[in-house]
C-alpha positions, 0 to 999 in steps of 0.5 A: 466436551473432552477436556485434555491436559497438554504441558499445563495447557487445557484443551477443549475439543469442541463441536466446532472448534479447537481451543488452545489456552496459553496459545495464540488466536485471531478471530473474525466475527460480526455479532450484533452489539447486545447478543450473546456470543457463541458457547464456543468462545471461552468467556466464562470466568473472565472479566472481559473477552476480546475475540479477533478474527484473523488470517495467515496471509491478511496484512492488514490483520498482520499489521495489528499484531503488536497492538494485539499482542500488547492488549493480551498482556494487559487483558490477562493481567486484569482478569480478561483475555484476547481470543484469536480466531482462525476461520480460513480453510487454508489457515488451520495447520499454520495458525499456532506457527503464525501466531508465535511469529508475531508475538501473540503468546499471551492470546488464546488461539482458536481454530474454527475449522467449520466456521461455526463460530464465524457464522455465529458472530457474522464475521466476514473479514480479518480482522474483525474485533469483538468485546464480550462481558463475562456473560458473553454479551457482545458489547462491541464489534468492528475494527481494532483501530483505524491503523488499517494500512494500505487502501484501508480505513486509515492510510499508511503514513499517519499513526492511529487516531482511534483505538476502538478494540482497546477502549472498549476492552478497558471499559468492560474490565473497569465496568464502565459504559463503552462509548463507541459500541460498533464501527465497520470492520475492514479487511480481508474476506474470510474464505469460504469452506466449500462454495456451491458448484454446478451450472454454468459457473462450473465452467469457469476454471482456473486452467482456462480462464484464471491463470491467464488473468493472474499471470498477466496482472498480479503474478508480477507482485504476488510470488515468493519474495515480492511485495504481495502479501501471498503468492498467486502464481499456482492453482493451490496458492489461488484457490486458497484466497480465491474470495479475497481475489474476487473481493479486491478485484470488484472494488478495484483495489487491486491491481492498483491503477488509479487514473480515469479512462479517457484521461491520458493514454498510459503504457503498462496499464494495470486494469482488469476488464469487467469480463475479467472481474466477473470471471474471477467472481464466477470462479470463487463462487462456483468452488474454485474448479481446477480444470485441466491443470496440464494445460494451464499457462505456466506463470511468467519467468522473471529475471534473476538479479538486475532486470535490465542486466548489470548495471554501470553504477551500483549504489546502495544505503550506507547501512541497513535500516531497522524497521519497527514492528508497529507505528506510524509509516516512516518516510526515510531519506538516505544520502548516497554520494555518486561518486561521479566525477564528470556529467553522466547521461542515464538511460535507465535506472532500476530500484532493487527494495531490499526488503519488499515485506516493508518497503512500499515504494522508493523515489530518487532525488538529485542534490548538487548543493550538500543540502541533504547531507546537512539534514543527514547530519542533523539527526541520528541514525542512517538517513533522516526523515521527510515526508511528502518529498527530501525537504528542499528543491531538489536538482533533478530526479533519478526515477523511483519504484513502486509495486508493479513498476518495472524498470525500462530504458528510455527511447534512444537518444533520450536520457537523464542528466546526472550531474558530476558530484551529485548526491542520490537522495533515496527516499524510502516509504516504509510500512511495519508488517507486525514484526521487526525487519531490516532493509538494504535497498539498492539502485543500478544506474545504466549510462548512454552508450549511444549519442543523446540528442534529447535530455529529460526535463522535469516541469512542476506544476504547483497550486496554492492551498490553505485548507480551513479546518472541516472544509470537506470540498476544498479546491485549488487550481493553477495554470503555467503557460509552456514557454517553448515546444515540448513533448510529454513523457510522463506525469506524476501527480502528488498530494498528501493524506486529505487529497481526493481528486487531481487532474491536469489538463492542457489547452492547445493554443488553437483551444482544444482541451487535451486531458493529461491525467485525472485520478478521482479517487487519490490514494497517497499509498498508491502514487506511481509515475505514469509514462504516456504509450506515445509522446504528447505534443505540447506546443509553445503557448499551451496552457497547462492546468492543475486541479485539485480537491481536498477533504479536510472534515472529521468525516474523511477516514484519511484524516490525519488530525483529530480534530481537524486543523488548518492545513497549509503547504508543507513536508510534514504528514499533517501538511499538504501539497498540490503538485504534479511533475511533468516529465518532457523533452524539448523539440529544440534543445538549442532554444535559449528558453529551453536552457534558462528553464532548465537552468532555473529548475536545476535540471542539469546542463543542456 
């Protein structure tokens, strides 16, 4: 072992890794509790050592940065330390820059260049955390906390309930027993150094097989300036995270698509076939062969500026919104006067998230009665906070945006109504990413240039609920008869954090059952507007039935209450909803029932 001194920092060159004292590190490992850690981890002389594996482009690890920074500072003051380990091959050159960027100056950075530390602890994902005592014995291993981000153990939208790493480290520093010694680490796969090549698997190449899949399904979000945390629009960028691509595609976490096959035929399906998933896995396992890159299809080109062309009306938030580096997600409603002095027909809406690093999705509501303005005035800062919806029954809607959703023009002759004097209530879902950010989201509105014969209406299906604490299989349902002939254009299911399944079925007058949508793995973080490939006829008398299931037990990893509480309908994070919105057009716009129905729901003039 060779010792260096650089600007009052000690540098050890170990057989497997480079350790920088006073720098910053994220580590990923899984040593069985009770075993002794590798000698490469500098635990000697420390009352307790927290080891955390991390990755430069892993959003789950980055989300924990503020929590780790506070832990590192606290541990150092008490005779302990936080060691961050970078094991991904592509992260070595960026580790120090990454650590400084996320404010981890009180941690120690450790470069696991040949993955010896990863192997000794058994780490497979980032972040994976460990706590060692002064003898290097592993006393805790698992997650940092249950604040894992979208798709992870704890969903975005609720503050973490458990902080197992901090609890274990603090207990060790105080020479007290650890209550929870092991949890499951959830995160990004640590990329292998050099996967085995050869055989049939080597025939799967990026140029011939993988680039077409990524271009068609991933690049729209995973490119510079978009919401995806890593780019996938080149061989170099895809190769760097190949194991992660294989992992999330196998689990069908990505691309995000929740509807069950056979329950509605939708446009814009974001779903890989089994054959495509297998190709990605074979490519990652066989060493990510490039193939003839000169023959690889170029990534798709995307419009700069407004995708649909210059809008007729551009609305934006009154001022930028500051997003904290950590904490529970924020659902902020910004009230924006439309300024229209006459009723308008809207044929397209395009939202442009100002900062896609922290904007998860946007929903547009209309208010013609000034209710949102009062709520805005009652709360400090720009806008007001409301979790499930705008906090009132809106007068209408103005579409929305979610990752992967592209703006579109409604079919000829169909439009949304934008009443004169209305306010746009733009609800933006913000999630922290480990460092301070700000956002200024705007929306472009396109008015009809051709005659409009059909106006888009919104039919809400609502089921009652009162979920007892601890109930793991609570079910609710409701039915509603169509009061006139109509055609469904899209559907939007909606629940909160306890929701597990939701489905809508139409029973036609003749008794035929027609499934409109079914989601068996509801995730609040991946809501969407599901547009039907072809309009769905709903004759008068069609019975529309909504069914939903909830898990309010302590075993539910998305549980927002500790311990579980009785849950009723409401807007708060800890409340629930059971609702779906069906976008429709009436066959006969002059039917008195159509006008009465639209007036009752506040959908604008007809």
